[in-house]
Backbone as ProteinMPNN parsed JSONL, in Angstrom:
{"seq_chain_A": "XXXXXXXXXXXXXXXXXXXXXXXXXXXXXXXXXXXXXXXXXXXXXXXXXXXXXXXXXXXXXXXXXXXXXXXXXXXXXXXXXXXXXXXXXXXXXXXXXXXXXXXXXXXXXXXXXXXXXXXXXXXXXXXXXXXXXXXXXXXXXXXXXXXXXXXXXXXXXXXXXXXXXXXXXXXXXXXXXXXXXXXXXXXXXXXXXXXXXXXXXXXXXXXXXXXXXXXXXXXXXXX", "coords_chain_A": {"N_chain_A": [[72.705, 150.414, 73.496], [74.304, 149.338, 71.438], [76.241, 148.182, 72.946], [74.781, 146.152, 74.183], [74.134, 144.581, 72.065], [76.582, 143.722, 71.323], [77.364, 142.157, 73.531], [75.46, 140.132, 73.454], [76.221, 138.93, 71.019], [78.811, 137.95, 71.578], [78.234, 136.122, 73.69], [76.662, 134.335, 72.219], [78.449, 133.365, 70.316], [80.434, 132.211, 71.959], [78.94, 130.284, 73.235], [78.236, 128.705, 71.043], [80.812, 127.724, 70.239], [81.47, 126.294, 72.498], [79.429, 124.436, 72.717], [79.735, 122.976, 70.348], [82.307, 121.882, 70.696], [81.899, 120.202, 72.947], [80.225, 118.378, 71.859], [81.723, 116.789, 70.248], [82.89, 113.505, 69.89], [85.245, 112.068, 70.26], [88.524, 112.532, 71.664], [91.973, 113.28, 71.416], [95.221, 113.425, 72.931], [98.064, 114.942, 74.789], [99.846, 114.57, 77.816], [101.799, 115.842, 80.427], [104.137, 116.242, 83.104], [105.633, 117.212, 86.312], [106.223, 115.071, 89.229], [105.668, 114.006, 92.71], [107.01, 111.395, 94.33], [106.978, 108.255, 96.179], [107.775, 105.327, 98.163], [106.133, 102.749, 100.019], [104.988, 100.565, 102.682], [106.54, 98.779, 104.26], [108.474, 98.368, 107.282], [111.153, 99.299, 107.068], [111.146, 101.073, 104.935], [109.34, 102.878, 105.995], [110.873, 103.89, 108.104], [113.296, 104.957, 106.931], [112.695, 105.899, 104.481], [112.076, 108.49, 102.026], [110.41, 111.013, 100.113], [110.764, 111.651, 96.552], [111.601, 113.465, 93.468], [109.77, 112.887, 90.477], [108.361, 112.103, 87.293], [105.753, 112.342, 84.768], [104.526, 111.426, 81.578], [102.62, 111.219, 78.584], [100.365, 109.814, 76.17], [96.92, 110.446, 75.453], [93.511, 109.34, 75.223], [90.154, 110.002, 74.735], [86.758, 109.298, 75.228], [83.737, 110.784, 74.789], [80.77, 110.44, 76.491], [78.625, 112.017, 77.239], [77.941, 115.547, 77.574], [78.943, 115.976, 80.087], [79.975, 113.513, 81.129], [82.679, 111.231, 80.549], [84.851, 108.697, 79.148], [88.242, 107.902, 79.765], [91.464, 107.107, 78.633], [94.797, 105.811, 77.789], [98.328, 105.92, 77.188], [101.029, 105.867, 79.285], [104.27, 107.086, 80.361], [106.039, 106.776, 83.199], [108.009, 107.837, 85.878], [108.596, 106.434, 88.862], [109.127, 105.527, 92.311], [111.391, 106.031, 95.055], [113.136, 107.751, 97.734], [115.883, 107.623, 100.088], [117.225, 108.168, 103.354], [119.804, 107.722, 105.493], [121.147, 107.978, 108.625], [124.442, 108.124, 109.582], [126.353, 106.848, 112.291], [128.769, 106.826, 114.957], [130.509, 104.442, 117.125], [129.497, 105.11, 119.65], [127.148, 106.289, 119.12], [127.135, 108.844, 118.122], [126.07, 110.995, 115.623], [127.383, 111.321, 112.309], [126.864, 112.072, 109.763], [124.752, 111.873, 106.796], [123.699, 109.329, 104.66], [122.529, 109.361, 101.451], [120.11, 108.058, 99.127], [118.33, 106.663, 96.308], [115.72, 105.08, 94.386], [114.933, 104.607, 91.133], [112.051, 103.849, 89.302], [110.935, 102.862, 86.374], [108.04, 103.009, 84.561], [105.7, 101.744, 82.118], [102.411, 102.673, 81.679], [98.859, 102.098, 81.753], [96.064, 103.767, 82.256], [92.539, 103.625, 83.203], [89.99, 105.643, 83.145], [87.08, 107.166, 84.573], [85.406, 110.199, 83.839], [84.203, 113.251, 85.016], [82.725, 116.283, 84.306], [82.116, 119.612, 85.488], [80.626, 122.743, 86.855], [80.866, 126.168, 85.764], [80.454, 126.294, 82.35], [81.423, 123.685, 82.301], [84.01, 123.694, 83.239], [85.548, 122.538, 85.315], [86.817, 119.408, 86.485], [86.691, 115.971, 87.606], [88.296, 112.855, 87.886], [88.658, 109.302, 87.932], [89.802, 105.874, 88.453], [91.064, 102.542, 87.738], [94.528, 101.573, 87.272], [97.107, 100.012, 85.306], [100.488, 99.034, 85.442], [103.663, 98.482, 83.802], [106.851, 97.44, 84.747], [109.647, 98.71, 83.452], [112.374, 99.336, 83.906], [114.395, 99.336, 86.914], [116.493, 101.31, 88.874], [118.815, 101.644, 91.198], [120.485, 104.055, 93.297], [123.171, 105.52, 95.051], [124.32, 108.276, 96.669], [127.541, 110.081, 96.782], [129.575, 109.823, 99.653], [131.624, 111.252, 101.823], [134.722, 109.703, 101.703], [133.674, 107.824, 99.979], [132.669, 106.963, 96.834], [129.867, 107.838, 94.559], [127.376, 105.48, 93.583], [125.631, 103.155, 91.397], [123.079, 100.773, 90.494], [121.544, 98.175, 88.508], [118.431, 97.186, 89.488], [116.311, 95.854, 88.535], [115.296, 93.133, 88.578], [114.826, 92.838, 91.243], [112.288, 93.589, 91.714], [108.747, 93.042, 91.119], [107.207, 92.826, 87.954], [104.622, 93.803, 87.302], [102.401, 96.398, 88.252], [99.63, 97.406, 89.963], [96.838, 99.626, 90.527], [95.033, 102.54, 91.841], [93.876, 105.458, 90.295], [93.318, 108.895, 90.955], [91.961, 112.026, 90.325], [91.871, 115.63, 90.04], [90.869, 118.678, 88.36], [91.127, 121.445, 85.95], [89.845, 122.651, 82.838], [90.135, 124.326, 79.641], [88.79, 125.627, 76.639], [90.637, 126.519, 73.858], [90.053, 126.86, 71.201], [87.493, 125.678, 68.896], [88.379, 123.097, 68.558], [90.645, 122.614, 70.087], [91.821, 122.159, 73.378], [93.079, 122.97, 76.699], [94.464, 121.665, 79.771], [94.845, 121.464, 83.317], [95.843, 119.447, 85.872], [95.765, 117.745, 89.093], [96.889, 114.675, 89.998], [96.743, 111.625, 91.619], [98.408, 108.522, 91.87], [97.937, 105.65, 93.319], [99.413, 102.849, 94.267], [98.446, 99.492, 94.662], [99.343, 96.926, 94.666], [101.75, 94.594, 95.791], [104.922, 95.181, 94.88], [107.415, 94.161, 95.433], [110.08, 91.747, 95.502], [110.931, 89.105, 97.608], [110.753, 90.58, 100.077], [111.888, 92.189, 103.086], [110.93, 90.567, 106.131], [108.66, 89.543, 104.859], [107.11, 91.584, 104.104], [105.622, 94.386, 102.184], [106.214, 96.344, 99.168], [105.034, 99.143, 97.984], [103.86, 101.471, 95.501], [103.57, 104.992, 95.109], [102.475, 108.054, 93.703], [102.176, 111.589, 93.028], [101.14, 113.772, 90.715], [101.54, 116.816, 88.872], [99.811, 117.617, 86.139], [100.065, 118.926, 82.941], [98.033, 119.272, 80.183], [97.057, 118.917, 76.652], [94.5, 118.716, 74.32], [92.948, 117.448, 71.399], [90.076, 117.693, 69.407], [88.676, 115.109, 67.579], [87.485, 115.225, 64.207], [84.03, 114.456, 63.271], [82.406, 112.177, 60.998]], "CA_chain_A": [[72.182, 149.395, 72.647], [75.39, 148.75, 70.726], [76.976, 147.315, 73.932], [73.95, 145.065, 74.432], [74.265, 143.706, 70.817], [77.946, 143.075, 71.376], [77.365, 141.146, 74.626], [74.704, 139.01, 72.925], [76.978, 138.261, 69.981], [79.926, 137.269, 72.278], [77.665, 135.007, 74.369], [76.194, 133.338, 71.228], [79.598, 132.789, 69.757], [81.058, 131.358, 72.978], [78.035, 129.141, 73.44], [78.38, 127.793, 69.805], [82.068, 127.045, 70.295], [81.44, 125.358, 73.69], [78.549, 123.265, 72.399], [80.406, 122.185, 69.247], [83.431, 121.118, 71.284], [81.417, 119.219, 73.796], [79.495, 117.382, 71.061], [82.724, 115.977, 69.674], [82.896, 112.199, 70.573], [86.599, 111.523, 70.519], [89.593, 113.523, 71.883], [93.337, 112.691, 71.608], [96.096, 114.57, 73.457], [99.258, 114.526, 75.452], [99.932, 115.065, 79.139], [103.126, 115.7, 80.958], [104.387, 117.145, 84.292], [106.441, 116.637, 87.437], [105.464, 114.404, 90.32], [106.274, 113.601, 93.961], [106.788, 109.92, 94.392], [107.601, 107.643, 97.293], [107.43, 103.983, 98.349], [105.533, 102.534, 101.312], [104.561, 99.226, 102.803], [107.317, 98.075, 105.232], [109.095, 99.182, 108.353], [112.424, 99.879, 106.642], [110.829, 102.267, 104.156], [108.663, 103.794, 106.905], [111.862, 104.545, 108.923], [114.299, 105.62, 106.195], [112.25, 106.372, 103.177], [111.631, 109.899, 101.794], [109.858, 111.271, 98.806], [111.704, 112.277, 95.55], [110.933, 113.957, 92.251], [109.611, 111.991, 89.349], [107.624, 112.722, 86.243], [104.79, 111.524, 84.047], [104.229, 111.86, 80.337], [101.937, 110.172, 77.864], [99.222, 110.078, 75.183], [95.599, 110.237, 76.036], [92.372, 109.035, 74.348], [88.902, 110.228, 75.521], [85.43, 109.065, 74.478], [82.708, 111.593, 75.448], [79.443, 109.853, 76.565], [77.683, 113.127, 77.321], [78.745, 116.772, 77.848], [79.596, 115.927, 81.379], [80.648, 112.233, 81.413], [83.475, 110.572, 79.471], [85.854, 107.609, 79.531], [89.574, 108.404, 79.336], [92.545, 106.088, 78.805], [95.985, 106.263, 77.12], [99.556, 105.211, 77.438], [101.918, 106.818, 80.023], [105.568, 106.716, 80.795], [106.089, 107.35, 84.506], [109.138, 107.533, 86.818], [108.161, 106.305, 90.255], [110.246, 105.086, 93.188], [111.513, 106.74, 96.344], [114.495, 108.088, 98.227], [116.198, 107.158, 101.458], [118.199, 108.969, 104.124], [120.239, 106.946, 106.584], [122.053, 108.679, 109.448], [125.637, 107.372, 109.987], [126.742, 107.217, 113.572], [129.943, 106.094, 115.423], [130.178, 103.333, 118.029], [128.769, 105.561, 120.884], [125.847, 106.87, 118.705], [127.202, 110.225, 117.637], [125.872, 111.093, 114.163], [128.474, 111.902, 111.521], [126.383, 112.441, 108.385], [123.584, 111.224, 106.23], [123.824, 108.717, 103.323], [121.278, 109.541, 100.691], [119.959, 107.121, 97.983], [117.085, 106.675, 95.666], [115.448, 104.08, 93.429], [114.14, 105.092, 90.035], [111.324, 102.823, 88.774], [110.34, 103.432, 85.119], [106.818, 102.255, 84.262], [104.685, 101.975, 81.065], [101.128, 102.446, 82.307], [97.577, 102.27, 81.148], [94.968, 104.111, 83.126], [91.193, 103.648, 82.615], [89.438, 106.632, 84.078], [85.814, 107.831, 84.397], [85.712, 111.602, 84.02], [83.004, 114.032, 85.151], [82.99, 117.737, 84.262], [81.103, 120.41, 86.182], [80.918, 124.082, 86.972], [80.565, 127.05, 84.651], [80.999, 125.753, 81.054], [82.088, 122.385, 82.454], [85.421, 124.03, 83.348], [86.251, 121.81, 86.308], [86.558, 117.975, 86.318], [87.257, 114.963, 88.451], [88.333, 111.581, 87.263], [89.153, 108.244, 88.755], [89.674, 104.579, 87.987], [92.174, 101.706, 87.921], [95.611, 101.675, 86.328], [98.067, 98.88, 85.403], [101.747, 99.471, 84.995], [104.602, 97.391, 83.603], [108.14, 97.967, 85.129], [110.703, 98.634, 82.351], [113.682, 99.303, 84.592], [114.555, 99.847, 88.272], [117.861, 101.621, 89.119], [119.168, 102.186, 92.556], [121.687, 104.934, 93.358], [123.651, 106.058, 96.355], [125.176, 109.507, 96.508], [128.837, 109.968, 97.339], [129.628, 110.144, 101.11], [132.954, 111.357, 102.334], [135.643, 109.111, 100.752], [132.972, 106.779, 99.236], [132.054, 107.597, 95.596], [128.538, 107.454, 94.274], [127.248, 104.142, 92.823], [124.397, 102.801, 90.889], [122.959, 99.37, 90.057], [120.246, 97.746, 87.933], [117.733, 96.294, 90.413], [114.977, 95.496, 87.949], [114.88, 91.848, 89.024], [114.389, 92.87, 92.619], [110.832, 93.992, 91.778], [107.692, 92.432, 90.201], [107.002, 93.649, 86.695], [103.301, 94.419, 87.189], [101.877, 97.263, 89.3], [98.121, 97.766, 89.878], [96.455, 100.614, 91.577], [93.858, 103.471, 91.643], [94.176, 106.933, 89.991], [92.274, 109.825, 91.328], [92.505, 113.368, 89.848], [90.985, 116.858, 89.979], [91.545, 119.737, 87.617], [90.267, 122.336, 85.201], [90.203, 122.714, 81.418], [89.671, 125.519, 78.934], [88.913, 125.538, 75.157], [91.311, 127.557, 73.083], [89.267, 126.927, 70.001], [86.496, 124.618, 68.876], [89.0, 121.786, 68.499], [91.825, 122.407, 71.046], [91.576, 122.552, 74.784], [94.213, 122.732, 77.613], [94.03, 121.26, 81.137], [95.792, 121.34, 84.473], [95.33, 118.398, 86.795], [96.482, 117.064, 90.086], [96.451, 113.223, 89.987], [97.398, 110.685, 92.581], [98.419, 107.148, 91.516], [98.063, 104.868, 94.488], [99.758, 101.466, 94.079], [97.826, 98.602, 95.591], [99.924, 95.657, 94.611], [103.141, 94.479, 96.309], [105.903, 95.125, 93.724], [108.705, 93.762, 95.814], [110.481, 90.345, 95.537], [111.63, 88.756, 98.786], [110.852, 91.758, 100.953], [112.211, 91.893, 104.508], [109.812, 90.133, 106.904], [107.531, 89.256, 103.972], [106.269, 92.853, 103.934], [105.34, 94.84, 100.808], [106.727, 97.493, 98.619], [103.896, 99.718, 97.248], [104.237, 102.71, 94.903], [102.672, 106.143, 95.169], [102.985, 109.27, 93.025], [101.209, 112.621, 92.843], [101.672, 114.533, 89.634], [100.867, 118.055, 88.316], [99.869, 117.375, 84.692], [99.571, 119.825, 81.897], [97.558, 118.524, 79.03], [96.507, 119.536, 75.524], [93.729, 117.756, 73.606], [92.406, 117.826, 70.105], [88.774, 116.945, 69.141], [88.679, 114.558, 66.217], [86.211, 115.483, 63.46], [83.22, 113.343, 62.951], [81.943, 112.018, 59.68]], "C_chain_A": [[73.248, 148.642, 71.93], [76.132, 147.763, 71.679], [76.142, 146.059, 74.144], [74.098, 144.028, 73.283], [75.596, 142.934, 70.881], [77.95, 141.98, 72.405], [76.573, 139.94, 74.161], [75.497, 138.205, 71.918], [78.099, 137.437, 70.537], [79.417, 136.0, 72.94], [77.234, 133.898, 73.402], [77.366, 132.651, 70.633], [80.323, 131.87, 70.712], [80.214, 130.089, 73.171], [78.17, 128.153, 72.213], [79.671, 127.054, 69.838], [82.093, 125.984, 71.384], [80.604, 124.126, 73.332], [79.174, 122.349, 71.337], [81.507, 121.35, 69.79], [82.963, 119.978, 72.122], [80.715, 118.107, 73.062], [80.47, 116.432, 70.32], [82.867, 114.654, 70.487], [84.267, 111.84, 71.046], [87.683, 112.711, 70.689], [90.932, 112.731, 72.037], [94.23, 113.857, 72.193], [97.313, 114.0, 74.07], [99.113, 115.137, 76.821], [101.343, 114.87, 79.649], [103.24, 116.612, 82.204], [105.222, 116.422, 85.315], [105.595, 115.875, 88.429], [106.348, 114.236, 91.557], [105.994, 112.176, 94.159], [107.548, 109.278, 95.535], [107.092, 106.176, 97.342], [106.924, 103.817, 99.756], [105.309, 101.046, 101.478], [105.453, 98.312, 103.814], [108.057, 98.955, 106.191], [110.408, 99.833, 108.01], [112.152, 101.126, 105.903], [110.184, 103.326, 105.044], [109.665, 104.534, 107.748], [112.819, 105.413, 108.154], [113.892, 106.253, 104.919], [111.801, 107.864, 103.13], [111.101, 109.977, 100.345], [110.973, 111.82, 97.922], [110.875, 112.783, 94.336], [110.865, 112.861, 91.252], [108.948, 112.795, 88.238], [106.696, 111.75, 85.478], [104.603, 112.165, 82.679], [103.536, 110.787, 79.56], [100.884, 110.739, 76.891], [97.877, 109.648, 75.784], [94.525, 110.128, 74.921], [91.127, 109.177, 75.194], [87.669, 109.981, 74.658], [84.389, 109.751, 75.298], [81.355, 110.909, 75.335], [78.401, 110.932, 76.491], [78.541, 114.359, 77.425], [79.497, 116.718, 79.07], [80.471, 114.668, 81.634], [81.506, 111.788, 80.21], [84.316, 109.54, 80.009], [87.201, 108.045, 78.943], [90.64, 107.256, 79.543], [93.81, 106.672, 78.013], [97.211, 105.367, 77.438], [100.501, 106.215, 78.052], [103.337, 106.178, 80.218], [105.824, 107.453, 82.157], [107.274, 106.86, 85.322], [108.666, 107.547, 88.207], [109.347, 106.012, 91.062], [110.23, 105.915, 94.394], [112.929, 106.957, 96.697], [114.663, 107.593, 99.607], [117.277, 108.077, 102.061], [118.598, 108.157, 105.335], [121.315, 107.728, 107.401], [123.206, 107.743, 109.857], [126.153, 107.78, 111.274], [127.991, 106.334, 114.011], [129.476, 105.079, 116.459], [129.469, 103.803, 119.289], [127.468, 106.326, 120.447], [125.922, 108.272, 118.292], [127.059, 110.287, 116.164], [127.033, 111.746, 113.49], [128.046, 112.371, 110.162], [125.192, 111.59, 107.961], [123.949, 110.643, 104.825], [122.547, 108.79, 102.668], [121.257, 108.646, 99.459], [118.623, 107.322, 97.361], [116.923, 105.49, 94.73], [114.481, 104.67, 92.385], [113.416, 103.838, 89.417], [110.551, 103.32, 87.571], [109.185, 102.511, 84.677], [106.157, 102.768, 82.88], [103.338, 101.714, 81.756], [99.921, 102.671, 81.373], [96.504, 102.555, 82.129], [93.545, 103.974, 82.443], [90.334, 104.422, 83.602], [88.011, 106.974, 83.597], [85.932, 109.287, 84.722], [84.327, 112.317, 84.126], [83.37, 115.52, 85.168], [81.777, 118.464, 84.902], [81.504, 121.829, 86.265], [80.514, 124.914, 85.772], [81.217, 126.542, 83.319], [81.78, 124.484, 81.2], [83.609, 122.676, 82.557], [86.201, 123.079, 84.249], [85.913, 120.286, 86.005], [87.195, 117.182, 87.421], [87.375, 113.729, 87.675], [88.914, 110.496, 88.202], [88.946, 106.831, 88.136], [90.953, 103.762, 88.182], [93.306, 102.019, 86.878], [96.474, 100.312, 86.367], [99.399, 99.387, 84.771], [102.724, 98.297, 84.808], [106.005, 98.066, 83.859], [109.107, 97.748, 84.017], [112.054, 98.47, 82.931], [113.609, 99.877, 85.988], [116.067, 100.075, 88.478], [117.983, 102.234, 90.485], [120.417, 102.972, 92.637], [121.97, 105.362, 94.773], [124.593, 107.176, 96.05], [126.5, 109.251, 97.231], [128.753, 110.404, 98.848], [131.089, 110.067, 101.554], [133.933, 110.708, 101.341], [135.021, 108.012, 99.845], [132.365, 107.433, 98.0], [130.526, 107.192, 95.453], [128.461, 106.177, 93.502], [125.859, 103.998, 92.39], [124.246, 101.324, 90.49], [121.61, 99.127, 89.525], [119.609, 96.771, 88.893], [116.4, 95.834, 89.896], [114.484, 94.131, 88.414], [114.471, 91.777, 90.512], [112.895, 93.118, 92.796], [110.046, 93.206, 90.746], [107.509, 93.383, 89.035], [105.733, 94.427, 86.693], [102.949, 95.215, 88.418], [100.401, 97.581, 88.952], [97.742, 98.742, 90.955], [95.231, 101.483, 91.103], [94.412, 104.865, 91.353], [92.992, 107.777, 90.328], [92.825, 111.226, 90.927], [91.356, 114.43, 89.894], [91.647, 117.926, 89.194], [90.592, 120.652, 86.927], [90.777, 122.356, 83.713], [89.621, 123.896, 80.795], [89.877, 125.311, 77.371], [89.624, 126.78, 74.597], [90.679, 127.865, 71.805], [88.259, 125.838, 69.962], [87.084, 123.238, 68.838], [90.082, 121.484, 69.561], [91.454, 122.954, 72.349], [92.889, 122.282, 75.598], [93.642, 122.349, 78.973], [95.202, 121.323, 82.077], [95.167, 120.453, 85.461], [96.28, 117.957, 87.818], [96.025, 115.677, 90.262], [97.384, 112.438, 90.939], [97.263, 109.186, 92.024], [98.812, 106.288, 92.667], [98.275, 103.354, 94.133], [99.107, 100.548, 95.089], [98.319, 97.149, 95.645], [101.382, 95.557, 95.076], [103.948, 94.272, 95.1], [107.191, 94.574, 94.139], [108.884, 92.178, 95.758], [111.278, 90.086, 96.828], [111.9, 89.943, 99.756], [111.117, 91.361, 102.375], [110.899, 91.638, 105.318], [108.518, 89.815, 106.125], [106.658, 90.467, 103.864], [106.181, 93.252, 102.519], [106.101, 96.132, 100.495], [105.597, 98.066, 97.646], [104.346, 101.124, 96.719], [103.205, 103.799, 95.17], [103.255, 107.337, 94.498], [101.794, 110.268, 92.948], [101.753, 113.633, 91.906], [100.835, 115.803, 89.342], [100.937, 117.984, 86.766], [99.239, 118.514, 83.927], [99.182, 119.032, 80.722], [96.938, 119.429, 77.941], [95.77, 118.457, 74.727], [93.19, 118.339, 72.279], [91.147, 116.968, 69.805], [88.814, 116.474, 67.731], [87.415, 114.839, 65.515], [85.405, 114.228, 63.291], [82.778, 113.324, 61.567], [80.503, 112.409, 59.585]], "O_chain_A": [[73.15, 147.422, 71.801], [76.574, 146.689, 71.273], [76.716, 144.979, 74.277], [74.172, 142.819, 73.499], [75.712, 141.751, 70.562], [78.523, 140.922, 72.142], [76.974, 138.811, 74.444], [75.473, 136.974, 71.932], [78.349, 136.334, 70.051], [80.024, 134.937, 72.813], [77.397, 132.71, 73.68], [77.316, 131.435, 70.444], [80.795, 130.815, 70.288], [80.739, 128.979, 73.255], [78.209, 126.935, 72.386], [79.697, 125.868, 69.509], [82.667, 124.909, 71.209], [80.978, 122.98, 73.585], [79.134, 121.123, 71.437], [81.648, 120.194, 69.391], [83.53, 118.888, 72.055], [80.613, 116.995, 73.581], [80.053, 115.385, 69.826], [82.957, 114.73, 71.712], [84.422, 111.341, 72.161], [87.69, 113.692, 69.945], [90.993, 111.687, 72.686], [93.996, 115.043, 71.963], [97.616, 112.813, 73.947], [98.366, 116.098, 77.003], [102.0, 113.873, 79.35], [102.531, 117.611, 82.326], [105.486, 115.224, 85.22], [104.373, 116.027, 88.456], [107.575, 114.308, 91.487], [104.833, 111.765, 94.157], [108.66, 109.707, 95.844], [106.124, 105.825, 96.669], [107.233, 104.637, 100.621], [105.426, 100.308, 100.499], [105.054, 97.19, 104.122], [108.246, 100.147, 105.945], [110.756, 100.846, 108.617], [112.794, 102.148, 106.144], [110.436, 104.519, 104.88], [109.414, 105.684, 108.111], [113.158, 106.501, 108.619], [114.628, 107.044, 104.33], [111.228, 108.389, 104.084], [111.341, 109.103, 99.512], [111.968, 112.364, 98.401], [109.67, 112.56, 94.218], [111.75, 112.011, 91.163], [108.976, 114.026, 88.25], [106.844, 110.53, 85.541], [104.524, 113.392, 82.619], [103.772, 109.599, 79.781], [100.596, 111.934, 76.831], [97.751, 108.653, 76.497], [94.633, 110.734, 73.855], [91.024, 108.557, 76.253], [87.586, 110.415, 73.509], [84.157, 109.341, 76.435], [80.819, 110.79, 74.233], [77.408, 110.801, 75.775], [79.766, 114.251, 77.373], [80.571, 117.31, 79.177], [81.534, 114.741, 82.251], [81.126, 111.941, 79.049], [84.514, 109.468, 81.222], [87.288, 108.489, 77.798], [90.631, 106.564, 80.561], [93.842, 107.846, 77.646], [97.088, 104.229, 77.891], [100.769, 107.268, 77.475], [103.526, 104.962, 80.232], [105.809, 108.684, 82.182], [107.518, 105.66, 85.45], [108.346, 108.619, 88.72], [110.475, 106.205, 90.609], [109.192, 106.466, 94.761], [113.835, 106.425, 96.056], [113.697, 107.18, 100.249], [118.102, 108.661, 101.359], [117.734, 107.918, 106.178], [122.334, 108.096, 106.817], [122.958, 106.678, 110.423], [126.41, 108.971, 111.448], [128.201, 105.245, 113.477], [128.282, 104.862, 116.665], [128.87, 102.97, 119.969], [126.787, 106.924, 121.28], [124.88, 108.9, 118.108], [127.866, 109.678, 115.463], [127.628, 112.662, 114.057], [128.826, 113.024, 109.468], [124.717, 110.719, 108.69], [124.431, 111.357, 103.946], [121.537, 108.346, 103.213], [122.286, 108.486, 98.804], [117.832, 108.116, 97.871], [117.934, 104.93, 94.306], [113.394, 105.152, 92.704], [114.089, 102.874, 89.051], [109.616, 104.107, 87.713], [109.407, 101.321, 84.45], [106.087, 103.958, 82.575], [103.144, 100.654, 82.351], [100.008, 103.354, 80.352], [96.052, 101.631, 82.805], [93.416, 104.195, 81.239], [90.001, 103.963, 84.694], [87.755, 107.061, 82.396], [86.492, 109.634, 85.762], [83.405, 111.987, 83.381], [84.218, 115.953, 85.949], [80.634, 118.009, 84.86], [82.597, 122.175, 85.817], [79.877, 124.401, 84.853], [82.437, 126.4, 83.249], [82.666, 124.183, 80.4], [84.402, 121.928, 81.985], [87.379, 122.825, 84.001], [84.904, 119.96, 85.381], [88.118, 117.645, 88.091], [86.543, 113.541, 86.787], [89.6, 110.822, 89.171], [88.002, 106.634, 87.372], [91.888, 104.294, 88.779], [93.084, 102.609, 85.821], [96.502, 99.617, 87.383], [99.414, 100.055, 83.737], [102.658, 97.285, 85.507], [106.307, 99.109, 83.278], [109.354, 96.591, 83.675], [112.817, 97.591, 82.528], [112.843, 100.808, 86.234], [116.852, 99.147, 88.283], [117.322, 103.211, 90.836], [121.405, 102.542, 92.04], [121.057, 105.538, 95.58], [125.538, 107.036, 95.273], [126.617, 108.4, 98.112], [127.94, 111.254, 99.214], [131.69, 108.997, 101.646], [133.968, 111.149, 100.192], [135.72, 107.365, 99.064], [131.601, 108.389, 98.136], [130.029, 106.317, 96.162], [129.419, 105.821, 92.814], [124.964, 104.641, 92.938], [125.252, 100.689, 90.172], [120.63, 99.731, 89.961], [120.128, 95.677, 89.118], [115.492, 95.479, 90.648], [113.279, 93.999, 88.633], [113.864, 90.807, 90.965], [112.324, 92.894, 93.863], [110.545, 92.778, 89.706], [107.652, 94.598, 89.164], [105.68, 95.546, 86.183], [103.179, 94.749, 89.534], [100.038, 97.953, 87.836], [98.221, 98.71, 92.088], [94.543, 101.174, 90.129], [95.284, 105.374, 92.057], [91.842, 107.446, 90.042], [93.99, 111.544, 91.166], [90.158, 114.158, 89.806], [92.859, 118.109, 89.307], [89.401, 120.674, 87.236], [91.948, 122.113, 83.421], [88.677, 124.467, 81.34], [90.937, 124.899, 76.9], [89.232, 127.919, 74.852], [90.737, 129.0, 71.332], [88.155, 125.094, 70.938], [86.361, 122.268, 69.066], [90.387, 120.336, 69.883], [90.868, 124.03, 72.47], [93.699, 121.447, 75.196], [92.494, 122.66, 79.29], [96.367, 121.246, 81.687], [94.029, 120.691, 85.866], [97.468, 117.789, 87.539], [94.874, 115.461, 90.643], [98.601, 112.615, 90.994], [96.161, 108.704, 91.762], [100.004, 106.214, 92.965], [97.318, 102.692, 93.73], [99.207, 100.806, 96.288], [97.88, 96.308, 96.431], [102.174, 96.435, 94.733], [103.73, 93.321, 94.349], [108.08, 94.488, 93.293], [107.926, 91.428, 95.951], [112.232, 90.816, 97.097], [113.023, 90.243, 100.163], [110.639, 90.325, 102.838], [109.921, 92.377, 105.203], [107.425, 89.825, 106.691], [105.483, 90.316, 103.531], [106.644, 92.496, 101.665], [106.547, 96.874, 101.371], [105.305, 97.463, 96.613], [105.089, 101.846, 97.383], [102.045, 103.485, 95.439], [104.435, 107.629, 94.693], [100.629, 109.889, 92.826], [102.73, 114.308, 92.228], [99.621, 115.84, 89.54], [101.981, 118.254, 86.171], [98.131, 118.983, 84.184], [99.946, 118.171, 80.284], [96.394, 120.5, 78.213], [96.334, 117.392, 74.474], [93.019, 119.546, 72.113], [91.148, 115.743, 69.925], [88.959, 117.258, 66.793], [86.344, 114.722, 66.11], [85.929, 113.119, 63.183], [82.756, 114.383, 60.94], [79.914, 112.34, 58.507]]}, "name": "protein", "num_of_chains": 1, "seq": "XXXXXXXXXXXXXXXXXXXXXXXXXXXXXXXXXXXXXXXXXXXXXXXXXXXXXXXXXXXXXXXXXXXXXXXXXXXXXXXXXXXXXXXXXXXXXXXXXXXXXXXXXXXXXXXXXXXXXXXXXXXXXXXXXXXXXXXXXXXXXXXXXXXXXXXXXXXXXXXXXXXXXXXXXXXXXXXXXXXXXXXXXXXXXXXXXXXXXXXXXXXXXXXXXXXXXXXXXXXXXXX"}
């Protein structure tokens, strides 16, 4: 009998915390994590381009329409770009090594996402929607190769400032208290706008990144 009472009390307490948290209309938080990023859109990138590591960090703002549906936005700082590997050969085609390079593209971004929670206690979620990014700086780098030292250059003017695309994510969240929750999400940011200026053969340079984001949010009190 005592065990049954304890189970009932725990269930009621958890249900109260979960209901209170879901009834909060506004949440603010932070998200950050590593990403895999690459460029696409033309035959040179397709032949020599490789993925590289990047990162995403930012502030989030969420408006809860219902227990399951919400709108989410914020301000992000994201390092996109891609790498390259070019095999160096002699006059008869014998390879002698690989020259490696990368381009770091630092963006300020604003996503506008629709979010849907599901599963036991709405633990799981999916979200999706458009994003807009503004290129702050683009830096190209080439690693040292034999007697040639490493080098870098500011290539910001080589790219268009605005990037537009689609964000899609899936993850899970957990309430630590009636005000604070944590989340883990895999999100892909698919660039849909040509970001290149004067691209070879009038082709495109499109961005893409897939991040593993850890987030923590706080439910704002209501009057």
